[in-house]
Backbone as XML, in Angstrom:
<?xml version="1.0"?>
<chain id="A" units="angstrom">
  <residue number="1" name="MET">
    <atom name="N" x="0.845" y="-1.185" z="0.000"/>
    <atom name="CA" x="0.000" y="0.000" z="0.000"/>
    <atom name="C" x="0.886" y="1.242" z="0.000"/>
  </residue>
  <residue number="2" name="ARG">
    <atom name="N" x="0.579" y="2.151" z="-0.860"/>
    <atom name="CA" x="1.315" y="3.410" z="-0.895"/>
    <atom name="C" x="0.604" y="4.386" z="0.036"/>
  </residue>
  <residue number="3" name="ASP">
    <atom name="N" x="1.349" y="4.914" z="0.964"/>
    <atom name="CA" x="0.768" y="5.835" z="1.911"/>
    <atom name="C" x="1.657" y="7.069" z="2.030"/>
  </residue>
  <residue number="4" name="PHE">
    <atom name="N" x="1.330" y="7.915" z="2.963"/>
    <atom name="CA" x="2.026" y="9.185" z="3.128"/>
    <atom name="C" x="3.542" y="9.021" z="3.273"/>
  </residue>
  <residue number="5" name="PRO">
    <atom name="N" x="4.036" y="8.125" z="4.151"/>
    <atom name="CA" x="5.492" y="7.987" z="4.262"/>
    <atom name="C" x="6.162" y="7.548" z="2.953"/>
  </residue>
  <residue number="6" name="PHE">
    <atom name="N" x="5.483" y="6.707" z="2.187"/>
    <atom name="CA" x="6.035" y="6.282" z="0.897"/>
    <atom name="C" x="6.244" y="7.477" z="-0.018"/>
  </residue>
  <residue number="7" name="TRP">
    <atom name="N" x="5.223" y="8.313" z="-0.175"/>
    <atom name="CA" x="5.320" y="9.456" z="-1.086"/>
    <atom name="C" x="6.306" y="10.494" z="-0.565"/>
  </residue>
  <residue number="8" name="HIS">
    <atom name="N" x="6.322" y="10.711" z="0.741"/>
    <atom name="CA" x="7.268" y="11.665" z="1.326"/>
    <atom name="C" x="8.692" y="11.206" z="1.052"/>
  </residue>
  <residue number="9" name="ASN">
    <atom name="N" x="8.961" y="9.936" z="1.248"/>
    <atom name="CA" x="10.297" y="9.402" z="0.996"/>
    <atom name="C" x="10.658" y="9.484" z="-0.493"/>
  </residue>
  <residue number="10" name="ALA">
    <atom name="N" x="9.693" y="9.221" z="-1.361"/>
    <atom name="CA" x="9.949" y="9.306" z="-2.801"/>
    <atom name="C" x="10.332" y="10.729" z="-3.204"/>
  </residue>
  <residue number="11" name="LEU">
    <atom name="N" x="9.639" y="11.719" z="-2.642"/>
    <atom name="CA" x="9.982" y="13.118" z="-2.932"/>
    <atom name="C" x="11.352" y="13.469" z="-2.347"/>
  </residue>
  <residue number="12" name="LYS">
    <atom name="N" x="11.614" y="12.971" z="-1.159"/>
    <atom name="CA" x="12.860" y="13.284" z="-0.469"/>
    <atom name="C" x="14.078" y="12.709" z="-1.189"/>
  </residue>
  <residue number="13" name="THR">
    <atom name="N" x="13.927" y="11.543" z="-1.776"/>
    <atom name="CA" x="15.074" y="10.879" z="-2.405"/>
    <atom name="C" x="15.247" y="11.229" z="-3.884"/>
  </residue>
  <residue number="14" name="ALA">
    <atom name="N" x="14.343" y="12.026" z="-4.441"/>
    <atom name="CA" x="14.495" y="12.449" z="-5.842"/>
    <atom name="C" x="15.755" y="13.302" z="-5.956"/>
  </residue>
  <residue number="15" name="LYS">
    <atom name="N" x="16.600" y="12.948" z="-6.903"/>
    <atom name="CA" x="17.894" y="13.617" z="-7.020"/>
    <atom name="C" x="17.940" y="14.694" z="-8.101"/>
  </residue>
  <residue number="16" name="THR">
    <atom name="N" x="16.933" y="14.719" z="-8.984"/>
    <atom name="CA" x="16.914" y="15.704" z="-10.065"/>
    <atom name="C" x="15.508" y="16.279" z="-10.202"/>
  </residue>
  <residue number="17" name="GLN">
    <atom name="N" x="15.418" y="17.364" z="-10.980"/>
    <atom name="CA" x="14.110" y="17.958" z="-11.254"/>
    <atom name="C" x="13.209" y="16.973" z="-11.996"/>
  </residue>
  <residue number="18" name="VAL">
    <atom name="N" x="13.788" y="16.227" z="-12.921"/>
    <atom name="CA" x="13.018" y="15.251" z="-13.695"/>
    <atom name="C" x="12.487" y="14.148" z="-12.773"/>
  </residue>
  <residue number="19" name="GLY">
    <atom name="N" x="13.327" y="13.670" z="-11.881"/>
    <atom name="CA" x="12.903" y="12.643" z="-10.928"/>
    <atom name="C" x="11.802" y="13.140" z="-10.023"/>
  </residue>
  <residue number="20" name="LEU">
    <atom name="N" x="11.913" y="14.373" z="-9.586"/>
    <atom name="CA" x="10.898" y="14.975" z="-8.723"/>
    <atom name="C" x="9.575" y="15.122" z="-9.473"/>
  </residue>
  <residue number="21" name="ALA">
    <atom name="N" x="9.643" y="15.547" z="-10.720"/>
    <atom name="CA" x="8.430" y="15.690" z="-11.534"/>
    <atom name="C" x="7.782" y="14.330" z="-11.787"/>
  </residue>
  <residue number="22" name="THR">
    <atom name="N" x="8.601" y="13.304" z="-11.952"/>
    <atom name="CA" x="8.073" y="11.957" z="-12.170"/>
    <atom name="C" x="7.319" y="11.467" z="-10.940"/>
  </residue>
  <residue number="23" name="VAL">
    <atom name="N" x="7.875" y="11.706" z="-9.767"/>
    <atom name="CA" x="7.204" y="11.310" z="-8.525"/>
    <atom name="C" x="5.882" y="12.055" z="-8.389"/>
  </residue>
  <residue number="24" name="ALA">
    <atom name="N" x="5.876" y="13.346" z="-8.699"/>
    <atom name="CA" x="4.646" y="14.138" z="-8.616"/>
    <atom name="C" x="3.588" y="13.608" z="-9.578"/>
  </residue>
  <residue number="25" name="ALA">
    <atom name="N" x="3.997" y="13.252" z="-10.789"/>
    <atom name="CA" x="3.052" y="12.695" z="-11.761"/>
    <atom name="C" x="2.517" y="11.345" z="-11.289"/>
  </residue>
  <residue number="26" name="ASP">
    <atom name="N" x="3.380" y="10.527" z="-10.713"/>
    <atom name="CA" x="2.945" y="9.227" z="-10.188"/>
    <atom name="C" x="1.958" y="9.410" z="-9.042"/>
  </residue>
  <residue number="27" name="LEU">
    <atom name="N" x="2.202" y="10.384" z="-8.203"/>
    <atom name="CA" x="1.287" y="10.663" z="-7.087"/>
    <atom name="C" x="-0.075" y="11.112" z="-7.606"/>
  </residue>
  <residue number="28" name="ALA">
    <atom name="N" x="-0.082" y="11.967" z="-8.615"/>
    <atom name="CA" x="-1.352" y="12.422" z="-9.193"/>
    <atom name="C" x="-2.122" y="11.242" z="-9.787"/>
  </residue>
  <residue number="29" name="THR">
    <atom name="N" x="-1.425" y="10.368" z="-10.483"/>
    <atom name="CA" x="-2.067" y="9.188" z="-11.061"/>
    <atom name="C" x="-2.601" y="8.283" z="-9.963"/>
  </residue>
  <residue number="30" name="PHE">
    <atom name="N" x="-1.828" y="8.104" z="-8.896"/>
    <atom name="CA" x="-2.251" y="7.280" z="-7.766"/>
    <atom name="C" x="-3.545" y="7.819" z="-7.164"/>
  </residue>
  <residue number="31" name="GLN">
    <atom name="N" x="-3.596" y="9.137" z="-6.978"/>
    <atom name="CA" x="-4.792" y="9.740" z="-6.376"/>
    <atom name="C" x="-6.024" y="9.546" z="-7.268"/>
  </residue>
  <residue number="32" name="LYS">
    <atom name="N" x="-5.848" y="9.589" z="-8.577"/>
    <atom name="CA" x="-6.974" y="9.433" z="-9.503"/>
    <atom name="C" x="-7.454" y="7.991" z="-9.557"/>
  </residue>
  <residue number="33" name="GLN">
    <atom name="N" x="-6.513" y="7.031" z="-9.490"/>
    <atom name="CA" x="-6.858" y="5.637" z="-9.694"/>
    <atom name="C" x="-7.135" y="4.860" z="-8.416"/>
  </residue>
  <residue number="34" name="THR">
    <atom name="N" x="-6.758" y="5.380" z="-7.273"/>
    <atom name="CA" x="-6.928" y="4.655" z="-6.030"/>
    <atom name="C" x="-8.404" y="4.383" z="-5.770"/>
  </residue>
  <residue number="35" name="GLY">
    <atom name="N" x="-8.680" y="3.171" z="-5.387"/>
    <atom name="CA" x="-10.049" y="2.779" z="-5.081"/>
    <atom name="C" x="-10.837" y="2.327" z="-6.287"/>
  </residue>
  <residue number="36" name="PHE">
    <atom name="N" x="-10.249" y="2.452" z="-7.470"/>
    <atom name="CA" x="-10.951" y="2.054" z="-8.685"/>
    <atom name="C" x="-11.137" y="0.544" z="-8.745"/>
  </residue>
  <residue number="37" name="LEU">
    <atom name="N" x="-10.076" y="-0.204" z="-8.476"/>
    <atom name="CA" x="-10.155" y="-1.659" z="-8.535"/>
    <atom name="C" x="-9.986" y="-2.331" z="-7.180"/>
  </residue>
  <residue number="38" name="ASP">
    <atom name="N" x="-9.479" y="-1.631" z="-6.225"/>
    <atom name="CA" x="-9.245" y="-2.249" z="-4.917"/>
    <atom name="C" x="-9.725" y="-1.327" z="-3.807"/>
  </residue>
  <residue number="39" name="GLU">
    <atom name="N" x="-9.445" y="-1.730" z="-2.605"/>
    <atom name="CA" x="-9.912" y="-0.977" z="-1.443"/>
    <atom name="C" x="-8.873" y="0.000" z="-0.898"/>
  </residue>
  <residue number="40" name="GLU">
    <atom name="N" x="-7.819" y="0.234" z="-1.668"/>
    <atom name="CA" x="-6.783" y="1.150" z="-1.219"/>
    <atom name="C" x="-7.368" y="2.562" z="-1.077"/>
  </residue>
  <residue number="41" name="LYS">
    <atom name="N" x="-6.984" y="3.246" z="-0.024"/>
    <atom name="CA" x="-7.550" y="4.563" z="0.237"/>
    <atom name="C" x="-6.671" y="5.666" z="-0.319"/>
  </residue>
  <residue number="42" name="LYS">
    <atom name="N" x="-7.309" y="6.736" z="-0.714"/>
    <atom name="CA" x="-6.592" y="7.920" z="-1.187"/>
    <atom name="C" x="-5.985" y="8.646" z="0.005"/>
  </residue>
  <residue number="43" name="LEU">
    <atom name="N" x="-5.018" y="9.490" z="-0.306"/>
    <atom name="CA" x="-4.446" y="10.347" z="0.725"/>
    <atom name="C" x="-5.453" y="11.438" z="1.056"/>
  </residue>
  <residue number="44" name="THR">
    <atom name="N" x="-5.442" y="11.895" z="2.301"/>
    <atom name="CA" x="-6.372" y="12.945" z="2.716"/>
    <atom name="C" x="-5.860" y="14.301" z="2.226"/>
  </residue>
  <residue number="45" name="GLU">
    <atom name="N" x="-6.712" y="15.285" z="2.254"/>
    <atom name="CA" x="-6.340" y="16.630" z="1.804"/>
    <atom name="C" x="-5.222" y="17.237" z="2.664"/>
  </residue>
  <residue number="46" name="PRO">
    <atom name="N" x="-5.256" y="17.089" z="4.001"/>
    <atom name="CA" x="-4.113" y="17.612" z="4.780"/>
    <atom name="C" x="-2.787" y="16.922" z="4.431"/>
  </residue>
  <residue number="47" name="GLN">
    <atom name="N" x="-2.836" y="15.621" z="4.145"/>
    <atom name="CA" x="-1.626" y="14.915" z="3.740"/>
    <atom name="C" x="-1.122" y="15.445" z="2.398"/>
  </residue>
  <residue number="48" name="LEU">
    <atom name="N" x="-2.038" y="15.671" z="1.466"/>
    <atom name="CA" x="-1.649" y="16.210" z="0.162"/>
    <atom name="C" x="-1.070" y="17.618" z="0.289"/>
  </residue>
  <residue number="49" name="LYS">
    <atom name="N" x="-1.644" y="18.410" z="1.166"/>
    <atom name="CA" x="-1.135" y="19.766" z="1.380"/>
    <atom name="C" x="0.306" y="19.719" z="1.889"/>
  </residue>
  <residue number="50" name="THR">
    <atom name="N" x="0.569" y="18.825" z="2.829"/>
    <atom name="CA" x="1.915" y="18.671" z="3.358"/>
    <atom name="C" x="2.878" y="18.212" z="2.269"/>
  </residue>
  <residue number="51" name="LEU">
    <atom name="N" x="2.454" y="17.270" z="1.432"/>
    <atom name="CA" x="3.302" y="16.795" z="0.346"/>
    <atom name="C" x="3.555" y="17.892" z="-0.680"/>
  </residue>
  <residue number="52" name="ARG">
    <atom name="N" x="2.554" y="18.721" z="-0.952"/>
    <atom name="CA" x="2.745" y="19.835" z="-1.888"/>
    <atom name="C" x="3.780" y="20.824" z="-1.354"/>
  </residue>
  <residue number="53" name="GLU">
    <atom name="N" x="3.691" y="21.128" z="-0.053"/>
    <atom name="CA" x="4.654" y="22.051" z="0.550"/>
    <atom name="C" x="6.063" y="21.462" z="0.514"/>
  </residue>
  <residue number="54" name="PHE">
    <atom name="N" x="6.172" y="20.170" z="0.800"/>
    <atom name="CA" x="7.478" y="19.520" z="0.761"/>
    <atom name="C" x="8.015" y="19.479" z="-0.666"/>
  </residue>
  <residue number="55" name="TYR">
    <atom name="N" x="7.132" y="19.236" z="-1.633"/>
    <atom name="CA" x="7.523" y="19.227" z="-3.048"/>
    <atom name="C" x="8.097" y="20.586" z="-3.445"/>
  </residue>
  <residue number="56" name="THR">
    <atom name="N" x="7.427" y="21.653" z="-3.059"/>
    <atom name="CA" x="7.886" y="23.001" z="-3.385"/>
    <atom name="C" x="9.252" y="23.279" z="-2.765"/>
  </residue>
  <residue number="57" name="ALA">
    <atom name="N" x="9.417" y="22.903" z="-1.500"/>
    <atom name="CA" x="10.699" y="23.122" z="-0.825"/>
    <atom name="C" x="11.797" y="22.287" z="-1.483"/>
  </residue>
  <residue number="58" name="ARG">
    <atom name="N" x="11.495" y="21.058" z="-1.828"/>
    <atom name="CA" x="12.483" y="20.173" z="-2.458"/>
    <atom name="C" x="12.870" y="20.693" z="-3.842"/>
  </residue>
  <residue number="59" name="LYS">
    <atom name="N" x="11.882" y="21.206" z="-4.575"/>
    <atom name="CA" x="12.151" y="21.750" z="-5.907"/>
    <atom name="C" x="13.084" y="22.954" z="-5.817"/>
  </residue>
  <residue number="60" name="LYS">
    <atom name="N" x="12.849" y="23.824" z="-4.848"/>
    <atom name="CA" x="13.719" y="24.984" z="-4.656"/>
    <atom name="C" x="15.132" y="24.550" z="-4.289"/>
  </residue>
  <residue number="61" name="ALA">
    <atom name="N" x="15.246" y="23.521" z="-3.452"/>
    <atom name="CA" x="16.557" y="23.025" z="-3.053"/>
    <atom name="C" x="17.295" y="22.449" z="-4.259"/>
  </residue>
  <residue number="62" name="LEU">
    <atom name="N" x="16.602" y="21.707" z="-5.098"/>
    <atom name="CA" x="17.239" y="21.159" z="-6.291"/>
    <atom name="C" x="17.626" y="22.263" z="-7.266"/>
  </residue>
  <residue number="63" name="ASP">
    <atom name="N" x="16.839" y="23.322" z="-7.342"/>
    <atom name="CA" x="17.195" y="24.469" z="-8.189"/>
    <atom name="C" x="18.494" y="25.108" z="-7.708"/>
  </residue>
  <residue number="64" name="ARG">
    <atom name="N" x="18.623" y="25.269" z="-6.393"/>
    <atom name="CA" x="19.838" y="25.866" z="-5.838"/>
    <atom name="C" x="21.053" y="24.979" z="-6.087"/>
  </residue>
  <residue number="65" name="GLU">
    <atom name="N" x="20.869" y="23.665" z="-5.983"/>
    <atom name="CA" x="21.986" y="22.745" z="-6.212"/>
    <atom name="C" x="22.431" y="22.762" z="-7.671"/>
  </residue>
  <residue number="66" name="ALA">
    <atom name="N" x="21.499" y="22.997" z="-8.579"/>
    <atom name="CA" x="21.817" y="22.970" z="-10.006"/>
    <atom name="C" x="22.588" y="24.205" z="-10.455"/>
  </residue>
  <residue number="67" name="LEU">
    <atom name="N" x="22.446" y="25.291" z="-9.735"/>
    <atom name="CA" x="23.144" y="26.525" z="-10.104"/>
    <atom name="C" x="24.608" y="26.449" z="-9.680"/>
  </residue>
  <residue number="68" name="PRO">
    <atom name="N" x="25.508" y="26.993" z="-10.508"/>
    <atom name="CA" x="26.932" y="26.989" z="-10.126"/>
    <atom name="C" x="27.161" y="27.896" z="-8.920"/>
  </residue>
  <residue number="69" name="LYS">
    <atom name="N" x="28.124" y="27.521" z="-8.103"/>
    <atom name="CA" x="28.422" y="28.291" z="-6.889"/>
    <atom name="C" x="29.028" y="29.657" z="-7.211"/>
  </residue>
  <residue number="70" name="GLU">
    <atom name="N" x="29.848" y="29.703" z="-8.263"/>
    <atom name="CA" x="30.464" y="30.964" z="-8.663"/>
    <atom name="C" x="30.535" y="31.026" z="-10.176"/>
  </residue>
  <residue number="71" name="LYS">
    <atom name="N" x="30.789" y="32.197" z="-10.667"/>
    <atom name="CA" x="30.867" y="32.366" z="-12.114"/>
    <atom name="C" x="32.098" y="31.642" z="-12.655"/>
  </residue>
  <residue number="72" name="PRO">
    <atom name="N" x="31.948" y="31.005" z="-13.793"/>
    <atom name="CA" x="33.130" y="30.336" z="-14.390"/>
    <atom name="C" x="34.139" y="31.377" z="-14.855"/>
  </residue>
  <residue number="73" name="LYS">
    <atom name="N" x="35.414" y="31.051" z="-14.732"/>
    <atom name="CA" x="36.483" y="31.955" z="-15.148"/>
    <atom name="C" x="37.026" y="31.475" z="-16.477"/>
  </residue>
  <residue number="74" name="PHE">
    <atom name="N" x="37.041" y="32.352" z="-17.430"/>
    <atom name="CA" x="37.543" y="32.022" z="-18.754"/>
    <atom name="C" x="38.890" y="32.697" z="-18.974"/>
  </residue>
  <residue number="75" name="LYS">
    <atom name="N" x="39.773" y="31.991" z="-19.616"/>
    <atom name="CA" x="41.061" y="32.581" z="-19.951"/>
    <atom name="C" x="40.897" y="33.412" z="-21.221"/>
  </residue>
  <residue number="76" name="LYS">
    <atom name="N" x="41.541" y="34.560" z="-21.223"/>
    <atom name="CA" x="41.448" y="35.447" z="-22.379"/>
    <atom name="C" x="42.604" y="35.287" z="-23.286"/>
  </residue>
</chain>
């Protein structure tokens, strides 16, 4: 069963923007399909709100990591 800790860990361990976007897309698909064929429950709205906030913070952190620390120096 995929639950809140599973999704939180998936967002936390994403190492790139693409990986983070993939986890977000998988979560959206999970929320749409959950309960369709089985008795698995959807995440609650407060849980989703927390995951959205964590996603935003993680995305900003990955953006900062992707930027160079200092300007590259070129030889003239």
